[in-house]
OpenMM code with the backbone's topology and positions (N, CA, C; nanometers):
from openmm import Vec3, app, unit

residues = "MET GLN ASP LYS ASN GLU VAL LYS TYR SER LEU SER GLU ARG LEU LYS ASN LEU ARG LEU ALA LYS GLN TRP LYS TRP ALA GLU VAL ALA LYS ALA LEU ASP LEU SER GLU GLN MET ILE TYR ALA VAL ARG ALA LYS ARG CYS GLY LEU SER ASP LYS ALA ALA TRP ARG LEU ARG ASN LEU GLU PHE GLU ALA GLY LEU LYS GLY GLU PRO PRO LYS MET ARG TYR PRO GLU HIS GLU ALA SER ALA LEU ALA MET HIS GLU GLU ALA GLY GLU ASN GLU VAL GLU LEU TRP THR ARG ARG ALA LYS THR ALA GLU LYS GLN LEU HIS ASP LEU LYS THR LYS LEU ARG GLY LEU LEU".split()
positions = [
    Vec3(6.3424, 1.5882, 4.9241),
    Vec3(6.4141, 1.7121, 4.9440),
    Vec3(6.5365, 1.7141, 4.8534),
    Vec3(6.5581, 1.8284, 4.7883),
    Vec3(6.6685, 1.8385, 4.6943),
    Vec3(6.8003, 1.8575, 4.7680),
    Vec3(6.9005, 1.7860, 4.7215),
    Vec3(7.0346, 1.7977, 4.7772),
    Vec3(7.0879, 1.9376, 4.7473),
    Vec3(7.1536, 1.9996, 4.8455),
    Vec3(7.2062, 2.1349, 4.8278),
    Vec3(7.3109, 2.1404, 4.7173),
    Vec3(7.3838, 2.0314, 4.6963),
    Vec3(7.4880, 2.0275, 4.5948),
    Vec3(7.4340, 1.9931, 4.4558),
    Vec3(7.3069, 1.9553, 4.4482),
    Vec3(7.2487, 1.9136, 4.3212),
    Vec3(7.2234, 2.0356, 4.2331),
    Vec3(7.2734, 2.0308, 4.1105),
    Vec3(7.2591, 2.1413, 4.0171),
    Vec3(7.1214, 2.1346, 3.9539),
    Vec3(7.0583, 2.2508, 3.9372),
    Vec3(6.9285, 2.2539, 3.8697),
    Vec3(6.9503, 2.2694, 3.7199),
    Vec3(6.8935, 2.1788, 3.6444),
    Vec3(6.9029, 2.1824, 3.4997),
    Vec3(6.7656, 2.2139, 3.4423),
    Vec3(6.7653, 2.2749, 3.3227),
    Vec3(6.6386, 2.2974, 3.2540),
    Vec3(6.5841, 2.1619, 3.2091),
    Vec3(6.4590, 2.1594, 3.1756),
    Vec3(6.3961, 2.0360, 3.1293),
    Vec3(6.4660, 1.9846, 3.0039),
    Vec3(6.5008, 2.0739, 2.9154),
    Vec3(6.5719, 2.0363, 2.7932),
    Vec3(6.7064, 1.9714, 2.8258),
    Vec3(6.7801, 2.0291, 2.9209),
    Vec3(6.9095, 1.9723, 2.9606),
    Vec3(6.8925, 1.8373, 3.0287),
    Vec3(6.7879, 1.8235, 3.1088),
    Vec3(6.7624, 1.6972, 3.1774),
    Vec3(6.7345, 1.5862, 3.0761),
    Vec3(6.6541, 1.6180, 2.9734),
    Vec3(6.6256, 1.5192, 2.8695),
    Vec3(6.7542, 1.4812, 2.7954),
    Vec3(6.8348, 1.5811, 2.7630),
    Vec3(6.9608, 1.5561, 2.6932),
    Vec3(7.0544, 1.4700, 2.7785),
    Vec3(7.0653, 1.5031, 2.9080),
    Vec3(7.1511, 1.4251, 2.9981),
    Vec3(7.1048, 1.2807, 3.0102),
    Vec3(6.9719, 1.2604, 3.0171),
    Vec3(6.9179, 1.1243, 3.0236),
    Vec3(6.9528, 1.0479, 2.8958),
    Vec3(6.9325, 1.1117, 2.7829),
    Vec3(6.9615, 1.0468, 2.6540),
    Vec3(7.1081, 1.0057, 2.6464),
    Vec3(7.1964, 1.0946, 2.6892),
    Vec3(7.3393, 1.0643, 2.6845),
    Vec3(7.3775, 0.9548, 2.7842),
    Vec3(7.3213, 0.9608, 2.9047),
    Vec3(7.3539, 0.8614, 3.0074),
    Vec3(7.3086, 0.7220, 2.9666),
    Vec3(7.1924, 0.7135, 2.9043),
    Vec3(7.1381, 0.5840, 2.8626),
    Vec3(7.1860, 0.5422, 2.7235),
    Vec3(7.2520, 0.6357, 2.6531),
    Vec3(7.2955, 0.6133, 2.5153),
    Vec3(7.1769, 0.5768, 2.4264),
    Vec3(7.0722, 0.6576, 2.4401),
    Vec3(6.9487, 0.6364, 2.3661),
    Vec3(6.9368, 0.7361, 2.2523),
    Vec3(6.8514, 0.7010, 2.1577),
    Vec3(6.8082, 0.7953, 2.0553),
    Vec3(6.6878, 0.8693, 2.1124),
    Vec3(6.6525, 0.9814, 2.0500),
    Vec3(6.5388, 1.0586, 2.1019),
    Vec3(6.4106, 0.9759, 2.0982),
    Vec3(6.3962, 0.8881, 2.0020),
    Vec3(6.2772, 0.8030, 1.9944),
    Vec3(6.2674, 0.7127, 2.1168),
    Vec3(6.3815, 0.6647, 2.1642),
    Vec3(6.3835, 0.5786, 2.2832),
    Vec3(6.3488, 0.6579, 2.4095),
    Vec3(6.3951, 0.7829, 2.4149),
    Vec3(6.3589, 0.8692, 2.5284),
    Vec3(6.2078, 0.8897, 2.5287),
    Vec3(6.1532, 0.9203, 2.4123),
    Vec3(6.0088, 0.9419, 2.4008),
    Vec3(5.9308, 0.8183, 2.4445),
    Vec3(5.9741, 0.7019, 2.3993),
    Vec3(5.9052, 0.5773, 2.4347),
    Vec3(5.9118, 0.5520, 2.5858),
    Vec3(6.0288, 0.5759, 2.6468),
    Vec3(6.0449, 0.5531, 2.7905),
    Vec3(5.9569, 0.6465, 2.8732),
    Vec3(5.9330, 0.7661, 2.8206),
    Vec3(5.8489, 0.8631, 2.8919),
    Vec3(5.7018, 0.8517, 2.8513),
    Vec3(5.6715, 0.7598, 2.7590),
    Vec3(5.5366, 0.7395, 2.7077),
    Vec3(5.4845, 0.8675, 2.6417),
    Vec3(5.5720, 0.9289, 2.5612),
    Vec3(5.5388, 1.0512, 2.4876),
    Vec3(5.5717, 1.0306, 2.3410),
    Vec3(5.5176, 1.1178, 2.2575),
    Vec3(5.5523, 1.1134, 2.1159),
    Vec3(5.6853, 1.1855, 2.0953),
    Vec3(5.7507, 1.1551, 1.9858),
    Vec3(5.8753, 1.2255, 1.9548),
    Vec3(5.8492, 1.3747, 1.9354),
    Vec3(5.7339, 1.4085, 1.8773),
    Vec3(5.6993, 1.5488, 1.8572),
    Vec3(5.6900, 1.6217, 1.9916),
    Vec3(5.6354, 1.5536, 2.0912),
    Vec3(5.6240, 1.6142, 2.2238),
    Vec3(5.7628, 1.6376, 2.2833),
    Vec3(5.8527, 1.5415, 2.2667),
    Vec3(5.9901, 1.5575, 2.3168),
    Vec3(6.0551, 1.6790, 2.2512),
    Vec3(6.0387, 1.6930, 2.1191),
    Vec3(6.0979, 1.8075, 2.0497),
    Vec3(6.0359, 1.9390, 2.0968),
    Vec3(5.9058, 1.9389, 2.1227),
    Vec3(5.8395, 2.0602, 2.1717),
    Vec3(5.8900, 2.0980, 2.3108),
    Vec3(5.9111, 1.9984, 2.3962),
    Vec3(5.9642, 2.0243, 2.5308),
    Vec3(6.1066, 2.0768, 2.5199),
    Vec3(6.1865, 2.0164, 2.4357),
    Vec3(6.3251, 2.0609, 2.4184),
    Vec3(6.3321, 2.2030, 2.3645),
    Vec3(6.2351, 2.2405, 2.2800),
    Vec3(6.2311, 2.3759, 2.2232),
    Vec3(6.1642, 2.4746, 2.3190),
    Vec3(6.1244, 2.4263, 2.4349),
    Vec3(6.0607, 2.5084, 2.5393),
    Vec3(5.9261, 2.5659, 2.4945),
    Vec3(5.8580, 2.4924, 2.4046),
    Vec3(5.7240, 2.5336, 2.3627),
    Vec3(5.6178, 2.4808, 2.4583),
    Vec3(5.6534, 2.3779, 2.5355),
    Vec3(5.5602, 2.3234, 2.6340),
    Vec3(5.6391, 2.2491, 2.7408),
    Vec3(5.5703, 2.2083, 2.8458),
    Vec3(5.6336, 2.1344, 2.9538),
    Vec3(5.5835, 1.9913, 2.9567),
    Vec3(5.6203, 1.9199, 3.0602),
    Vec3(5.5769, 1.7815, 3.0774),
    Vec3(5.4588, 1.7745, 3.1729),
    Vec3(5.3746, 1.6755, 3.1527),
    Vec3(5.2673, 1.6494, 3.2489),
    Vec3(5.3303, 1.5996, 3.3784),
    Vec3(5.2532, 1.5958, 3.4838),
    Vec3(5.3051, 1.5448, 3.6106),
    Vec3(5.3522, 1.4007, 3.5971),
    Vec3(5.2758, 1.3197, 3.5235),
    Vec3(5.3136, 1.1788, 3.5057),
    Vec3(5.4450, 1.1661, 3.4298),
    Vec3(5.4586, 1.2426, 3.3221),
    Vec3(5.5811, 1.2357, 3.2427),
    Vec3(5.7001, 1.2893, 3.3224),
    Vec3(5.6774, 1.3933, 3.4018),
    Vec3(5.7855, 1.4483, 3.4851),
    Vec3(5.8283, 1.3460, 3.5898),
    Vec3(5.7324, 1.2734, 3.6451),
    Vec3(5.7652, 1.1700, 3.7434),
    Vec3(5.8444, 1.0570, 3.6765),
    Vec3(5.8019, 1.0187, 3.5554),
    Vec3(5.8752, 0.9147, 3.4824),
    Vec3(6.0184, 0.9601, 3.4533),
    Vec3(6.0334, 1.0877, 3.4141),
    Vec3(6.1667, 1.1409, 3.3868),
    Vec3(6.2523, 1.1344, 3.5129),
    Vec3(6.1977, 1.1739, 3.6241),
    Vec3(6.2722, 1.1717, 3.7513),
    Vec3(6.3135, 1.0287, 3.7868),
    Vec3(6.2238, 0.9345, 3.7637),
    Vec3(6.2524, 0.7941, 3.7917),
    Vec3(6.3637, 0.7428, 3.6997),
    Vec3(6.3570, 0.7773, 3.5723),
    Vec3(6.4607, 0.7354, 3.4775),
    Vec3(6.5953, 0.7994, 3.5112),
    Vec3(6.5925, 0.9247, 3.5562),
    Vec3(6.7166, 0.9908, 3.5970),
    Vec3(6.7795, 0.9187, 3.7160),
    Vec3(6.6964, 0.8770, 3.8095),
    Vec3(6.7462, 0.8024, 3.9251),
    Vec3(6.8082, 0.6705, 3.8801),
    Vec3(6.7382, 0.5973, 3.7922),
    Vec3(6.7879, 0.4689, 3.7431),
    Vec3(6.9202, 0.4850, 3.6682),
    Vec3(6.9365, 0.5987, 3.5985),
    Vec3(7.0586, 0.6228, 3.5208),
    Vec3(7.1715, 0.6787, 3.6071),
    Vec3(7.1431, 0.7029, 3.7351),
    Vec3(7.2452, 0.7564, 3.8245),
    Vec3(7.2620, 0.9067, 3.8154),
    Vec3(7.1649, 0.9748, 3.7548),
    Vec3(7.1736, 1.1204, 3.7408),
    Vec3(7.1164, 1.1944, 3.8620),
    Vec3(7.0357, 1.1271, 3.9410),
    Vec3(6.9762, 1.1861, 4.0615),
    Vec3(7.0098, 1.0974, 4.1792),
    Vec3(7.0269, 1.1589, 4.2956),
    Vec3(7.0734, 1.0870, 4.4122),
    Vec3(6.9712, 1.0060, 4.4877),
    Vec3(6.8451, 1.0389, 4.4780),
    Vec3(6.7441, 0.9658, 4.5534),
    Vec3(6.6234, 0.9394, 4.4649),
    Vec3(6.5512, 0.8310, 4.4928),
    Vec3(6.4352, 0.7992, 4.4084),
    Vec3(6.3258, 0.9030, 4.4263),
    Vec3(6.2397, 0.9175, 4.3260),
    Vec3(6.1309, 1.0132, 4.3382),
    Vec3(6.0337, 0.9713, 4.4469),
    Vec3(5.9747, 1.0676, 4.5110),
    Vec3(5.8759, 1.0413, 4.6154),
    Vec3(5.7448, 1.0009, 4.5492),
    Vec3(5.6773, 0.9052, 4.6123),
    Vec3(5.5466, 0.8642, 4.5610),
    Vec3(5.4482, 0.9773, 4.5835),
    Vec3(5.3624, 0.9962, 4.4880),
    Vec3(5.2568, 1.0966, 4.5029),
    Vec3(5.1258, 1.0224, 4.5184),
    Vec3(5.0474, 1.0685, 4.6097),
    Vec3(4.9192, 1.0058, 4.6362),
    Vec3(4.8065, 1.1014, 4.5998),
    Vec3(4.6951, 1.0467, 4.5533),
    Vec3(4.5774, 1.1317, 4.5410),
    Vec3(4.5451, 1.1881, 4.6787),
    Vec3(4.4753, 1.2989, 4.6812),
    Vec3(4.4509, 1.3682, 4.8082),
    Vec3(4.3908, 1.2774, 4.9146),
    Vec3(4.2919, 1.1942, 4.8767),
    Vec3(4.2289, 1.1079, 4.9767),
    Vec3(4.3260, 1.0011, 5.0263),
    Vec3(4.4157, 0.9531, 4.9386),
    Vec3(4.5141, 0.8539, 4.9811),
    Vec3(4.6166, 0.9163, 5.0750),
    Vec3(4.6583, 1.0400, 5.0447),
    Vec3(4.7566, 1.1069, 5.1293),
    Vec3(4.7003, 1.1294, 5.2686),
    Vec3(4.5749, 1.1708, 5.2771),
    Vec3(4.5160, 1.1945, 5.4093),
    Vec3(4.4944, 1.0622, 5.4826),
    Vec3(4.4584, 0.9567, 5.4105),
    Vec3(4.4414, 0.8257, 5.4741),
    Vec3(4.5742, 0.7751, 5.5262),
    Vec3(4.6797, 0.7921, 5.4482),
    Vec3(4.8119, 0.7483, 5.4916),
    Vec3(4.8567, 0.8272, 5.6144),
    Vec3(4.8343, 0.9581, 5.6130),
    Vec3(4.8716, 1.0412, 5.7281),
    Vec3(4.7971, 0.9959, 5.8529),
    Vec3(4.6693, 0.9633, 5.8377),
    Vec3(4.5884, 0.9183, 5.9509),
    Vec3(4.6451, 0.7872, 6.0078),
    Vec3(4.6842, 0.6960, 5.9200),
    Vec3(4.7382, 0.5675, 5.9656),
    Vec3(4.8766, 0.5831, 6.0266),
    Vec3(4.9568, 0.6763, 5.9723),
    Vec3(5.0893, 0.7005, 6.0298),
    Vec3(5.0770, 0.7564, 6.1710),
    Vec3(4.9759, 0.8419, 6.1929),
    Vec3(4.9528, 0.8947, 6.3272),
    Vec3(4.9183, 0.7823, 6.4239),
    Vec3(4.8517, 0.6792, 6.3737),
    Vec3(4.8136, 0.5655, 6.4575),
    Vec3(4.9288, 0.4654, 6.4714),
    Vec3(5.0448, 0.4969, 6.4131),
    Vec3(5.1611, 0.4097, 6.4267),
    Vec3(5.1709, 0.3026, 6.3202),
    Vec3(5.0918, 0.3129, 6.2153),
    Vec3(5.0929, 0.2134, 6.1088),
    Vec3(5.1706, 0.2700, 5.9903),
    Vec3(5.2735, 0.1986, 5.9442),
    Vec3(5.3497, 0.2503, 5.8305),
    Vec3(5.2811, 0.2134, 5.6992),
    Vec3(5.3386, 0.2600, 5.5884),
    Vec3(5.2780, 0.2408, 5.4573),
    Vec3(5.2642, 0.0932, 5.4200),
    Vec3(5.3660, 0.0138, 5.4479),
    Vec3(5.3617, -0.1291, 5.4144),
    Vec3(5.2503, -0.1977, 5.4925),
    Vec3(5.2401, -0.1663, 5.6209),
    Vec3(5.1334, -0.2257, 5.7023),
    Vec3(4.9957, -0.1845, 5.6514),
    Vec3(4.9835, -0.0582, 5.6113),
    Vec3(4.8562, -0.0095, 5.5592),
    Vec3(4.8154, -0.0885, 5.4351),
    Vec3(4.9075, -0.1019, 5.3375),
    Vec3(4.8737, -0.1716, 5.2140),
    Vec3(4.8562, -0.3210, 5.2358),
    Vec3(4.9284, -0.3797, 5.3293),
    Vec3(4.9108, -0.5212, 5.3620),
    Vec3(4.7713, -0.5436, 5.4193),
    Vec3(4.7315, -0.4554, 5.5096),
    Vec3(4.5979, -0.4675, 5.5691),
    Vec3(4.4899, -0.4492, 5.4632),
    Vec3(4.5102, -0.3535, 5.3730),
    Vec3(4.4120, -0.3310, 5.2660),
    Vec3(4.4020, -0.4533, 5.1750),
    Vec3(4.5151, -0.5165, 5.1455),
    Vec3(4.5139, -0.6357, 5.0598),
    Vec3(4.4390, -0.7498, 5.1273),
    Vec3(4.4615, -0.7677, 5.2577),
    Vec3(4.3919, -0.8728, 5.3316),
    Vec3(4.2423, -0.8462, 5.3347),
    Vec3(4.2050, -0.7196, 5.3523),
    Vec3(4.0628, -0.6829, 5.3527),
    Vec3(4.0007, -0.7131, 5.2165),
    Vec3(4.0706, -0.6798, 5.1094),
    Vec3(4.0201, -0.7060, 4.9745),
    Vec3(4.0061, -0.8565, 4.9500),
    Vec3(4.1024, -0.9357, 4.9972),
    Vec3(4.0944, -1.0812, 4.9826),
    Vec3(3.9728, -1.1367, 5.0559),
    Vec3(3.9472, -1.0856, 5.1761),
    Vec3(3.8322, -1.1315, 5.2534),
    Vec3(3.7016, -1.0943, 5.1827),
    Vec3(3.6954, -0.9719, 5.1296),
    Vec3(3.5756, -0.9294, 5.0575),
    Vec3(3.5529, -1.0167, 4.9346),
    Vec3(3.6596, -1.0505, 4.8639),
    Vec3(3.6482, -1.1377, 4.7471),
    Vec3(3.5988, -1.2760, 4.7882),
    Vec3(3.6531, -1.3283, 4.8966),
    Vec3(3.6106, -1.4589, 4.9472),
    Vec3(3.4621, -1.4555, 4.9822),
    Vec3(3.4176, -1.3513, 5.0514),
    Vec3(3.2768, -1.3384, 5.0889),
    Vec3(3.1862, -1.3317, 4.9664),
    Vec3(3.2297, -1.2580, 4.8643),
    Vec3(3.1500, -1.2481, 4.7420),
    Vec3(3.1395, -1.3818, 4.6710),
    Vec3(3.2515, -1.4572, 4.6670),
    Vec3(3.2490, -1.5895, 4.6043),
    Vec3(3.1551, -1.6826, 4.6795),
    Vec3(3.1558, -1.6735, 4.8125),
    Vec3(3.0674, -1.7569, 4.8945),
    Vec3(2.9217, -1.7244, 4.8645),
    Vec3(2.8876, -1.5968, 4.8562),
    Vec3(2.7506, -1.5537, 4.8261),
    Vec3(2.7099, -1.6009, 4.6860),
    Vec3(2.8020, -1.5915, 4.5931),
    Vec3(2.7739, -1.6316, 4.4551),
    Vec3(2.7460, -1.7818, 4.4490),
    Vec3(2.8235, -1.8624, 4.5230),
    Vec3(2.8001, -2.0070, 4.5253),
    Vec3(2.6620, -2.0364, 4.5819),
    Vec3(2.6206, -1.9572, 4.6801),
    Vec3(2.4890, -1.9772, 4.7414),
    Vec3(2.3761, -1.9449, 4.6441),
    Vec3(2.4009, -1.8548, 4.5504),
    Vec3(2.2986, -1.8181, 4.4535),
    Vec3(2.2887, -1.9188, 4.3406),
    Vec3(2.3952, -1.9916, 4.3132),
    Vec3(2.3961, -2.0861, 4.2012),
    Vec3(2.3414, -2.2161, 4.2387),
] * unit.nanometer
topology = app.Topology()
chain = topology.addChain("A")
for resn in residues:
    res = topology.addResidue(resn, chain)
    for name in ("N", "CA", "C"):
        topology.addAtom(name, app.Element.getBySymbol(name[0]), res)
C-alpha cells in the first residue's frame, strides 16, 4: 500500500532519482535493471514503459537506495497466489509453506535416489 505522503514520480523521474541516489551512470542503471542502455533512453523519453520484471527491479533498487519506504511486495503466479491463500486460511504462513515444500522435495529426491540404486 502506498504511503499517503509518498509523492508520485514519472518513470523518467524515478530512473533519474535512482541514478542520482546511487551515483551511477546510465549504463549502470541499465545493467542493474537488466536492460539495454537504449531501452533506458526510450523509457526516459516516454517512448515505452518497463516490463513488470524491470518495474519490480526498479522498485527494489529504490527501496535499497532509501527512495521508497517499504520493500516491494512479492508477486506470485496465479496458481501460487491461490495456493498461498489456501494455506493461510489453514493457519500456515508463507515460511511454513515453503519449508514444508522443501522437505517434501527432499523426500521425493531421496525416494528417487533409492529407486535408482535399486535399478543399478
